[in-house]
C-alpha positions in Angstrom: 0.0 0.0 0.0 3.0 2.3 0.4 3.2 2.4 -3.4 -0.1 4.3 -3.5 1.1 7.2 -1.2 2.3 9.5 -3.9 -1.1 9.4 -5.5 -3.2 9.7 -2.3 -1.5 13.1 -1.8 -3.1 14.4 -5.0 -6.5 13.7 -3.4 -6.2 16.8 -1.3 -6.9 19.1 -4.3 -10.2 17.4 -5.0 -11.2 16.6 -1.5 -14.6 18.3 -1.8 -15.8 16.5 -4.9 -14.5 13.1 -3.6 -16.1 13.6 -0.2 -19.4 14.8 -1.7 -19.4 11.7 -3.9 -19.0 9.5 -0.8 -21.8 11.4 1.0 -24.1 10.9 -2.0 -23.2 7.2 -2.2 -24.0 6.8 1.5 -27.4 8.6 1.1 -28.2 6.5 -2.0 -27.3 3.4 0.0 -29.6 4.4 2.9 -32.4 5.2 0.4 -32.0 1.8 -1.2 -32.0 -0.1 2.1 -34.8 2.0 3.4 -36.9 1.4 0.2 -36.6 -2.4 0.5 -37.0 -2.5 4.3 -40.0 -0.2 4.4 -41.6 -1.9 1.5 -41.3 -5.3 3.3 -42.9 -3.9 6.5 -45.6 -2.0 4.5 -46.7 -5.0 2.5 -46.8 -7.2 5.6 -48.5 -4.6 7.7 -51.1 -3.9 5.0 -51.8 -7.6 4.6 -52.3 -8.1 8.4 -54.4 -4.9 8.6 -56.7 -6.2 5.8 -57.4 -9.3 7.8 -58.3 -7.4 10.9 -60.4 -4.5 12.1 -57.3 -2.3 11.7 -58.0 -2.0 7.9 -60.2 1.0 8.6 -57.6 2.8 10.7 -54.3 1.7 9.1 -52.4 4.6 7.5 -51.6 3.6 4.0 -50.6 7.1 2.8 -47.6 7.9 5.0 -45.6 4.6 4.3 -46.6 4.9 0.6 -45.2 8.4 0.5 -42.0 7.2 2.1 -41.7 4.4 -0.3 -42.0 6.8 -3.2 -39.6 9.2 -1.6 -37.0 6.5 -1.1 -37.4 5.3 -4.7 -36.9 8.8 -6.1 -34.1 9.5 -3.6 -32.3 6.4 -4.7 -32.6 7.3 -8.4 -31.5 10.9 -7.9 -28.8 10.0 -5.4 -27.3 7.3 -7.7 -27.2 9.7 -10.6 -25.7 12.5 -8.5 -23.1 10.2 -7.0 -22.0 9.0 -10.4 -21.8 12.5 -11.8 -19.9 13.9 -8.8 -17.5 11.1 -8.1 -16.6 10.4 -11.8 -16.1 14.1 -12.4 -13.7 14.3 -9.5 -12.0 11.1 -10.5 -11.5 12.3 -14.1 -10.1 15.6 -12.8 -7.8 13.6 -10.5 -6.6 11.5 -13.4 -6.0 14.6 -15.5 -3.8 16.0 -12.7 -2.0 12.7 -12.4 -1.2 12.6 -16.1 0.2 16.1 -15.9 2.1 15.2 -12.7 3.5 12.1 -14.4 4.6 13.9 -17.5 6.3 16.7 -15.4 8.3 14.0 -13.7 8.9 12.1 -17.0 10.2 15.0 -19.1 13.4 15.7 -17.0 14.3 12.0 -17.1 14.6 11.9 -20.8 16.8 10.4 -22.1 18.9 9.2 -19.2 16.6 7.4 -16.7 14.1 6.2 -19.2 16.4 5.2 -22.1 15.7 1.5 -21.3 11.9 1.9 -21.5 10.2 1.4 -24.8 8.0 4.2 -26.2 5.0 2.0 -26.2 5.6 1.0 -22.6 5.8 4.7 -21.6 2.5 5.3 -23.5 1.0 2.4 -21.6 2.0 3.8 -18.3 0.7 7.2 -19.2 -2.7 5.8 -20.2 -3.5 2.4 -18.8 -1.5 2.5 -15.6 -2.8 5.9 -14.7 -6.4 4.8 -15.5 -5.9 2.0 -13.0 -5.5 4.6 -10.3 -9.2 5.3 -10.4 -9.6 2.0 -8.7 -8.1 3.5 -5.6 -11.0 5.8 -5.0 -13.9 4.2 -6.9 -13.2 0.6 -5.9 -11.3 0.9 -2.7 -11.6 4.1 -0.6 -15.1 5.0 -1.3 -16.7 1.5 -1.0 -14.8 0.9 2.3 -15.8 4.2 3.9 -19.4 4.0 2.7 -19.6 0.4 3.7 -18.3 1.0 7.2 -20.6 3.9 7.8 -23.5 2.0 6.3 -22.9 -1.0 8.6 -22.8 1.3 11.7 -26.0 3.0 10.6 -27.9 -0.2 9.8 -26.7 -1.9 13.0 -28.0 1.0 15.0 -31.3 1.0 13.2 -31.9 -2.8 13.7 -30.6 -2.7 17.3 -33.2 0.0 18.1 -35.9 -2.6 17.5 -34.0 -5.6 18.7 -30.5 -5.4 20.2 -29.7 -9.1 19.6 -30.7 -8.9 15.9 -28.8 -5.7 15.4 -25.6 -7.0 16.9 -25.9 -10.3 15.0 -26.4 -8.7 11.6 -23.8 -6.0 12.3 -21.3 -8.6 13.4 -21.8 -10.7 10.3 -21.5 -7.6 8.0 -18.4 -6.4 9.8 -16.8 -9.8 9.6 -17.5 -9.9 5.9 -16.1 -6.3 5.5 -12.8 -7.3 7.2 -12.3 -10.7 5.6 -13.8 -10.5 2.1 -11.3 -7.9 0.7 -8.3 -9.8 2.2 -9.5 -13.1 0.7 -10.1 -11.8 -2.8 -6.9 -9.6 -2.8 -4.9 -12.8 -2.1 -6.8 -14.6 -4.9 -6.5 -11.9 -7.5 -3.0 -10.5 -6.6 -0.9 -12.6 -8.9 -3.4 -12.4 -11.8 -3.7 -8.6 -11.4 0.1 -8.3 -11.6 0.3 -10.5 -14.7 -2.7 -8.7 -16.3 -0.9 -5.3 -16.0 2.3 -6.7 -17.4 0.6 -8.5 -20.2 -1.4 -5.5 -21.1 1.8 -3.4 -21.4 3.4 -6.2 -23.5 0.3 -6.4 -25.8 0.5 -2.6 -26.4 4.2 -2.8 -27.2 3.8 -5.7 -29.7 0.8 -4.1 -31.3 2.6 -0.8 -31.7 5.7 -2.5 -33.1 3.5 -4.2 -35.7 1.6 -1.0 -36.7 4.6 1.3 -36.9 6.8 -1.1 -38.8 4.1 -2.8 -40.9 5.5 -1.7 -44.3 9.1 -2.8 -43.5 7.9 -6.0 -41.9 5.9 -6.9 -45.0 8.8 -6.0 -47.3 11.2 -8.3 -45.5 8.7 -11.1 -44.8 8.7 -10.7 -41.0 5.1 -9.6 -40.7 3.7 -13.0 -39.8 6.1 -13.4 -36.9 5.1 -10.0 -35.4 1.5 -10.8 -36.0 1.9 -14.1 -34.1 3.5 -12.2 -31.3 0.4 -10.0 -31.1 -1.9 -13.1 -31.0 0.2 -14.7 -28.3 0.1 -11.5 -26.2 -3.6 -11.2 -26.7 -4.2 -14.8 -25.6 -2.3 -14.2 -22.4 -4.3 -11.0 -21.7 -7.6 -12.7 -22.5 -6.7 -15.4 -20.0 -6.0 -12.9 -17.3 -9.3 -11.1 -18.0 -11.1 -14.5 -17.9 -9.6 -15.2 -14.5 -10.6 -11.8 -13.3 -14.2 -12.3 -14.4 -14.1 -15.8 -12.7 -13.1 -14.3 -9.4 -15.7 -11.5 -9.8 -18.4 -14.0 -10.3 -17.2 -16.2 -7.5 -17.2 -13.2 -5.1 -20.8 -12.3 -6.1 -22.0 -15.9 -5.8 -20.4 -16.4 -2.4 -21.8 -13.1 -1.2 -25.3 -14.2 -2.3 -24.8 -17.5 -0.5 -23.8 -15.8 2.7 -26.7 -13.4 2.4 -29.1 -16.3 2.1 -27.7 -18.0 5.2 -27.7 -14.8 7.1 -31.4 -14.2 6.1 -32.2 -17.7 7.4 -30.4 -17.0 10.7 -32.2 -13.6 11.2 -35.6 -15.0 10.4 -35.0 -17.9 12.9 -33.9 -15.4 15.6 -36.9 -13.1 14.8 -39.5 -15.9 14.5 -40.8 -15.4 18.0 -41.1 -11.7 17.6 -38.9 -8.6 17.4 -37.9 -6.8 20.6 -39.8 -9.2 22.9 -43.1 -8.6 21.1 -45.4 -11.1 19.5 -44.7 -12.0 15.8 -45.8 -9.0 13.7 -44.8 -7.2 10.4 -41.6 -6.2 12.0 -40.3 -9.7 11.4 -40.7 -9.0 7.6 -38.9 -5.7 8.1 -35.9 -7.5 9.7 -35.9 -10.0 6.9 -35.9 -7.4 4.2 -33.4 -5.3 6.0 -31.1 -8.3 6.0 -31.6 -8.8 2.3 -30.9 -5.1 1.6 -27.9 -5.0 3.9 -25.7 -7.0 1.6 -25.9 -4.1 -0.9 -23.3 -2.5 1.4 -20.8 -5.3 0.5 -21.6 -5.6 -3.2 -19.0 -3.0 -4.3 -16.4 -4.5 -2.0 -16.9 -8.1 -3.0 -14.8 -8.0 -6.1 -13.1 -4.6 -5.6 -10.0 -5.9 -3.9 -9.2 -8.4 -6.6 -8.2 -5.3 -8.6 -5.8 -4.2 -5.9 -3.0 -6.3 -7.2 -3.5 -4.7 -10.6 -3.6 -1.3 -9.1 -0.5 -1.8 -7.0 1.5 -3.1 -10.0 0.5 -0.1 -12.0 1.5 2.1 -9.1 4.9 0.5 -9.0 5.4 0.9 -12.7 4.5 4.6 -12.4 6.8 5.0 -9.4 9.7 3.8 -11.5 9.4 7.1 -13.3 7.9 9.4 -10.7 10.4 8.6 -7.9 13.5 8.6 -10.2 15.9 11.5 -10.0 16.9 13.1 -13.3 20.5 13.0 -14.3 20.4 16.6 -15.4 18.9 19.1 -12.9 18.3 22.7 -13.7 18.3 25.6 -11.1 15.0 27.4 -10.6 16.4 30.9 -10.8 17.9 32.4 -14.1 21.6 33.4 -14.1 22.7 37.0 -14.8 25.1 37.3 -17.7 26.6 39.9 -20.0 24.3 39.2 -23.0 27.3 38.3 -25.2 26.5 34.7 -26.2 29.9 33.1 -26.4 30.4 29.3 -26.1 33.3 27.7 -24.3 34.1 24.0 -23.9 36.9 23.6 -21.3 38.5 20.2 -21.1 35.2 18.4 -21.8 35.1 14.6 -21.8 32.0 12.5 -22.2 31.1 8.9 -22.6 27.6 7.3 -22.8 28.7 4.2 -21.0 31.5 3.6 -18.6 32.4 0.4 -20.5 32.7 2.2 -23.8 35.5 4.6 -25.0 34.9 8.3 -24.7 32.8 10.0 -27.4 34.5 13.3 -26.6 38.0 13.4 -25.1 39.3 16.5 -23.5 37.7 19.0 -25.9 38.8 22.6 -25.6 36.8 24.9 -27.9 36.0 28.6 -27.7 33.4 30.3 -29.9 33.2 34.0 -29.6 29.8 35.8 -29.6 28.3 36.3 -33.0 30.9 33.9 -34.5 30.0 31.2 -37.1 31.8 27.9 -36.5 31.4 24.7 -38.5 32.0 21.4 -36.7 33.2 19.0 -39.4 33.7 15.3 -39.0 32.6 11.8 -40.1 29.6 10.1 -38.7 30.2 9.0 -35.1 33.0 11.5 -34.5 31.1 13.2 -31.7 29.7 16.2 -33.5 26.1 15.8 -32.4 27.2 15.0 -28.9 28.7 18.5 -28.7 25.3 20.0 -29.4 23.5 17.7 -27.0 25.9 18.7 -24.2 25.3 22.4 -25.0 21.6 21.9 -24.7 22.1 19.9 -21.5 20.6 16.8 -23.0 23.5 15.2 -21.0 26.1 16.6 -18.7 29.8 15.9 -19.3 31.6 13.6 -16.9 34.7 15.9 -17.0 35.3 19.5 -17.7 33.0 22.5 -18.0 30.8 24.2 -20.6 30.3 28.0 -20.3 27.6 30.0 -22.1 27.9 33.8 -22.1 30.7 33.5 -19.6 28.6 31.6 -17.1 28.7 27.8 -16.3 26.0 26.0 -18.2 24.8 24.3 -15.0 23.8 27.8 -13.6 21.3 28.4 -16.4 17.6 27.7 -15.7 15.9 25.5 -18.2 13.6 28.1 -19.6 16.4 30.6 -19.9 18.6 28.1 -21.8 15.8 27.2 -24.1 15.1 30.8 -24.9 18.7 31.4 -25.7 19.1 28.5 -28.2 17.4 27.5 -31.5 18.1 24.0 -32.7 17.7 22.2 -36.0 18.4 18.6 -35.1 18.8 15.6 -37.4 15.5 14.2 -36.2 12.5 16.6 -36.5 9.5 15.5 -34.4 6.1 16.4 -35.9 3.2 16.3 -33.5 -0.2 14.8 -34.3 -1.8 18.2 -34.9 -2.3 20.9 -37.5 0.5 22.7 -39.4 -0.2 25.8 -37.4 0.1 23.8 -34.1 3.5 22.5 -35.1 4.8 26.0 -35.9 3.3 27.8 -32.9 5.3 25.6 -30.5 8.3 27.6 -31.6 6.7 31.0 -31.2 3.2 30.8 -29.6 2.4 34.5 -30.2 3.1 34.4 -34.0 0.1 35.3 -36.3 -0.9 33.5 -39.5 0.8 36.1 -41.7 4.2 35.4 -40.0 3.7 31.6 -40.2 2.8 32.0 -43.9 5.9 34.1 -44.6 8.3 31.7 -42.9 6.8 28.7 -44.8 7.3 30.5 -48.0 10.9 31.3 -47.1 11.8 27.6 -46.5 10.1 26.6 -49.7 6.9 25.0 -48.3 4.4 27.3 -50.0 2.8 24.2 -51.4 1.6 23.4 -47.9 -0.4 26.7 -47.8 -2.9 25.3 -50.3 -6.2 24.4 -48.9 -6.6 23.7 -46.0 -3.4 25.6 -45.4 -2.3 26.1 -41.8 -5.3 24.0 -40.7 -3.9 20.9 -42.5 -3.7 17.9 -40.2 -0.2 16.5 -40.4 -0.9 13.1 -38.8 1.0 11.0 -36.3 4.7 11.8 -36.7 3.9 13.9 -39.8 2.7 11.0 -42.0 1.4 13.5 -44.5 4.9 15.0 -45.1 8.0 13.8 -46.9 11.4 13.7 -45.1 12.5 16.9 -46.8 9.3 18.7 -45.7 9.8 17.6 -42.2 13.3 18.9 -42.2 12.2 22.3 -43.5 9.5 22.5 -40.9 12.2 22.0 -38.3 14.2 24.9 -40.0 11.0 27.1 -39.9 10.7 26.5 -36.2 14.3 27.5 -35.6 13.8 30.7 -37.6 10.6 31.5 -35.8 12.2 31.0 -32.4 15.0 33.4 -33.4 17.3 32.8 -30.5 20.7 34.4 -30.2 22.4 31.0 -30.5 21.7 28.8 -33.5 22.7 25.1 -33.5 22.4 23.3 -36.8 22.9 19.6 -37.0 23.1 18.5 -40.6 20.3 21.0 -41.5 20.2 20.3 -45.3 20.6 16.5 -45.0 18.1 14.8 -47.4 17.3 18.0 -49.4 18.0 18.3 -53.1 20.7 20.6 -54.4 18.4 23.4 -55.3 16.5 23.4 -52.0 19.8 23.0 -50.1 21.2 26.2 -51.8 17.9 28.0 -51.0 18.1 27.1 -47.3 21.8 28.0 -47.1 21.1 31.4 -48.6 18.3 31.8 -46.0 20.6 30.8 -43.2 23.2 33.4 -44.3 20.6 36.1 -43.8 19.6 34.7 -40.5 23.1 34.3 -39.2 23.6 38.0 -38.8 24.2 38.9 -35.1 24.0 35.3 -33.9 26.4 32.7 -32.5 26.2 29.8 -34.9 27.3 26.2 -34.5 27.0 24.4 -37.8 27.5 20.7 -37.6 28.1 18.8 -40.8 30.0 16.0 -42.5 29.7 17.6 -45.9 32.1 20.3 -47.3 29.3 22.7 -48.2 29.6 26.5 -47.9 32.4 26.1 -45.3 34.3 29.0 -46.7 31.6 31.4 -45.4 32.2 30.3 -41.8 34.4 32.2 -39.5 36.1 29.1 -38.3 36.1 25.4 -39.0 36.6 22.7 -36.3 37.6 19.3 -37.5 36.8 16.4 -35.1 37.9 12.9 -35.4 37.2 10.1 -32.9 36.2 12.6 -30.2 39.3 14.9 -30.5 39.8 18.2 -32.2 42.3 17.7 -35.0 42.3 21.1 -36.6 40.7 24.5 -35.9 40.9 27.7 -38.0 39.3 29.5 -41.0 38.8 27.8 -44.3 41.7 29.7 -45.9 44.1 29.0 -43.0 43.4 25.3 -42.9 43.7 25.1 -46.6 47.1 26.8 -46.5 48.3 24.5 -43.8 47.6 21.5 -46.1 46.7 19.3 -43.2 43.8 16.9 -42.7 41.1 19.4 -43.8 43.0 20.1 -47.0 43.2 16.4 -47.7 39.5 16.1 -47.3 38.8 19.0 -49.7 41.1 17.5 -52.3 39.6 14.1 -51.9 36.1 15.5 -52.7 37.4 17.7 -55.4 
């Protein structure tokens, strides 16, 4: 139960709605029990009165009014309880998803690099949905059931103490033992159900996302079979859950029947020391109605194992500490956005060689520097360290003369525009995907920037309202790349990081984008990462990296005159 503590704290925010839901549930329960109890007494009393002289004096109107009142109260109370409690629960789940995402975002990529995307999605959706069991299936039924047992015991004891204590004792015993029994029965299956549901989502998403490639290479049947196997396991878990649910209800009905026999036997000689009268029927119907208190509890705790497993899976993310932590307060700096790498070393794994080895690199404010090197030489890692995707294991990075670790996250993001090799397109409209870079931009500005990057074709109907689909399915690779460039231009930060910005573009489009960059470079500190010798003569300096070490640094003319490694590369491609 300790695993549920982080989520119970969120209940404070919605205490009124959750409490109101339990109050309405309790009133509905009393109305339901009152309806059946009063109806049993009323029918018996009316039958007895009809056979005696009391038929002329018996008050039919008042009990009939109460029966109708209880019936209407039960209906209205049930509707109100469902509306209030589910509304509060949905708000709680919304807050929990936001809370989970806020904890998740700083952990990327370090702490969650070993978790599949589909598994993260399953935690964000299914595991958080399982948290509604905590209130709807556990807390609310237990509290309402306990208060209901106390109230019903007091009511029956007012007529007959022995009957009241007997019925109350049986109900209390059931309340204490039933949840424990079915928690033990359903614990293992609940854990397996949660894990198999996550596995099913992962296999299904693998099959959907890679269907084209799997079909081309003949591997589709294998992945399809994996889905069928995962589905079979999940269906088996659901069958066992349904079996335990039916067993709980059946056993509860059995106990209810035997309790009814016991109460009728104890009340056979009269209720409260009186002669047998219609109150005997009232006690019988009260006993029948009393087990409605336990109906929500009967099968609820079989879901506790599932809920606890989901809570543990969520806690793996929520309770983790991010590898990169930002200060909350922004740092004061000169406003001259220089970049300095001082004796920086970095490796992704302690068992692997260093990706960057004792890098010393200084880029003055408003200087344009090209980072040149082959694939795997450590170019992109430099950019990731500068954006604090990771922190170096050795050395220091300074931005505008201040250690990078002193910059708050929002301050750092405002200072840097990035065009990375991978451009993520959200499942939204074209406008949505551009406004994330500059939320206050108007349609005219968005239209202008799309025209500048050569995407005027996307402005045809429906234009900015065009739905791009999951991951930008409606776009080509080149169009995605240019949307990433458009975002960077919209963001218009003083530092511009470009990681292979023209990769995948045709020569004409590449030249158009490079001309656009030249206009945008004015007054900015630029880090241009590439493995291609394109427009490097327009850079202030060129930094050649090989195997994580800086081999040469200088202007295009200087490095050419030195006839070193850079000169050899230019001659090879010439």
